[in-house]
N, C-alpha and C positions, 0 to 999 in steps of 0.2 A: 866338096865345093870350097873354093878358096875364098876366105873372108879377110879383106884388107885390114879390118879393125883389129884382127889378131896380131898384126905386125906392130901396133902402137905400143910403146913401152908402158908398163904398169903405172909408172909415176905420172905420165901424162894423162892416162885414163883416170887416175885418182883426182888429179887437178880439174879435169873436165867435169867429172861427176860432182865435185864440191862446188865448182862455179855454177853449174846448172841448178844444184840444190839451193845455193844462196840466192840466185835470181828468182827461183820459184818462191822462196820465203818472202823476199822483198815485194814481189807482185801480189802475193796473198795478203800481206799487211796493207799494201796500198789500197786494194779493192775492199778490204774489210773496213778501213778507215772511211773510205768513200761511202760505203753502205751505212755505217753508223751516222755519218754526217747527214746523209739524205733522210734517214729515219728521224733524227733530231729536228731537222728543218721542217719536215712534214708535220711532226707533232706540234711544233711551235706554231706553224701556220694554221693548223687545224683547230687550235684552241685559243689563239691569241685574242681574237675579238670576243669570244664567248666567255672567257674566264677573266674578265676585268671588271672593275667598278670605277666609275668616273664621278668625281665630286668637284665642285667649284668652291673657291675661297675668296674672301674679300679682306683687304687690309688698307688702312689709311693712317696718315700721320698729319698733325697740324704744325705749322711753323709760322712765325711772324715774318711778313715780307721785308726784304732788305733793299728793294729797288722800287722807286716811284718813276714811272715813265710818263712823260709829257709830250704832247704834239701840238705845234702851233704853226700858223701861216701868216706871213706878212705879204700884203698885196697892195698895189697902188696903180692908178691909171693917170696918164699924162699925154700931152699933145705929141711928144716925141718919145721914142723908145729909150733913148739915152737918159732923159730926165726921169722916166719911170724906173728904169733900172738903178739909177743913182740913188733914188729915194729908198728903194727896197734894200739895196746893199748897205746904205748908211744905217737904216733902222735895224737890220739884221745884225750888223757889226756891233751896234750898241747893246743889243740883247746878249750876244755871245760874250762880249766883254763883261757884262753884268754877271753872266753865268760863271765865268772863270773866277771873278772876284768873290763869288758866293761859294766857291769850293768845288764846282763841277769840273771834272777833268775833260780835257779836249777830246779824248777818245770816246767820251760819252755824249758828244754833241755831233749829230749827223744830219746832213741835208738829205731829205727824202725825195724832194722834187723841186725843180726850178722851171718855171714856165714864162714865156714871153710871146705875146701874140697881138696882132693888130685888131682894132675895133673899126667896124665899117658902118657907114650910114647907107640907108636904102630908102631914100625919099620916094613917095608916090607922086606921080605926075598925073593930074586930072585935067580933062579937056576944058577949054575956056568957053565952050558953047554947049548948048543943049539941043537935041533934035526937035524938030517941029512937033512930032507926035507926043512930046512930053516925057519920053523915057530918059532915064539917067544912065549914061554910058559908064562902064567901069573905069576906075583909075588903073594905070599901069605903073610898074616899077621903074624908078628912075635909075640913073647911073650910080653904081655903088662906089663909094670913096672911103679912103682911110681917114678917120677923124681922130685917131689917137691909138695909144698902146697900153696894154695891161701887162704888168710883170708881177709874178708871185714867187715866193720861196717858202717851202714847207720844211720844218726842222723837227727832229725828234730828240729828246733829252732824257738821259738816265740820271736820276738824282739818287745817289747811294746813301746819303744821309736823309732818310725818309722823313725825319722830323722837320727838315728844312723845306719840304715840298710846298707847303702853304706860303712861306715867305718868298720862295722863288717864283711861284705862280703870280703872286701879287706884284713882284718887281717887274716881271715880263709884261704884265698887263699895263703897268704905269708907263713903260716905254712905248707900248702900243702895238697890238697885233689885231688881225682881222677876225681870227677865230682860234680857239684853243680847246683841246680835249685832254682829259686826264685829271688827276694822276691815275694810272693803272698800276696797282700794287702787285708786284711779282717777286719771285725768289730767284736770285742770280744763279746759284748752283744747286740744282735739284737732284743730282745723281745719287747722293748719299740718302736723301729722303725717299727717292723712288725705290732704292734697294731695301730700305727699312720697311716700306709699305709692302714690297714684294715678299719679304720674309714673313710678315704678319699674314699675308694672304695664303702663303704655302702652309703655314702652321694651322690656319683656319681650315683649309681643305684636308689636311692630315687628321685633325681632330674629328672632323665629320666622317672621314673614311674609317677611322678606328672605331668610332661609335657604331657605325653601320655594320662593320665586320663582326663586332661583338654580338650584335643583335642577330646576325645571320649565322653565327657559329663558324666563321671562316677566319683565315689569317691573311694578312696583307703580305704581298710579295714586293718585288721591285717596281719602280715607276716605269710604265710602258709608254706614256705620252704626257706632254706638258705644253700648255699654251698660256700666254698672258695677254691681257688687254689692259694697257696702261691708261688709266683714266685721266692722267695729268693732274691738274690742280684746279680748284674752284676759287678764283680770285675775287676779292672785293673790288668793284670798279666804281670809282667816284668821278663825277664829271662836274666841273665848275663852269657855269654858263657865262658867256660874254656876248655883249652886243656887237653888231657888225663893225662899229667904229672903234672897237677895241676897249671900250670901257666896261668895267665889271658892273653887274647889276647891283652890287652892294660893296662899295669901297670903304665903308666905315671901318672895317677890320678884316684881316686875312681870314679866309675861310677855314673852318674846322674840318680837318681831314683825318678822321680815325682810320687807321690802316688795318685793324682787326687781324685775322689769321687766314692763311691759305690752307686748304686741305689737299694733300697729295694722296692719290689712291691707286690701288692696283687690284685687278681681278684676274685670278688664275683658274685654269681647269686642268686637273691632274687625273690620269688613269693609273690605277694600281692593279697589278696582277694578283690574283687570289689563289690560295692554296687550300 
């Protein structure tokens, strides 16, 4: 029987054999690696949740506030909108000028709200006669008319020299506002403090995990999960009371406004693999 394969030169046969062998080796390595990868993945999935311990940690730092925030409103009513607006604008300008001469930067003075709205009258019209049966008929609403306008402007202020907050509040009050709240003592840049609190929380969780691992006779592995709940800070909030006409309840001396300290906190939850 004639076999065409016998006519192929030996050199080509050798090359064909070596190529087939190389392909077989490559495919064997590929499937072997896939098999090992699947086994490793299965082992990890099968034991990941069971072979971990989870601990929580808490960290906090204290810092002296470097911002005193103040919020006030100037409001007035008048027969015309123009007059009411002019009075508010003039008084607000006087306050802003005072703030700037007191060292408050323009970027730290912000209008939060500006309102202008009419005031209406709604007189009741009652009948000029009474029924014979002695009953009293109800009055009905009369024609609503505009009797004036109210204009208000609300402004927030950041005082970076917190020791000047009392003096600034006193000065604003002397110019005249309708209401004021603050100062609210805060920290301008908290990122570094939050990072420090986080490091303390992580160290706290690690210490607890090591103690527990020692008691259980196990060893800690890598971190398998991490979450953080940033508690922010706990500010001291002081409020100075003012009457509606803008006068302080006690003008004999500027209010004492101790700023205290703010607490920046972080709470973390960490899961460790165990061995």
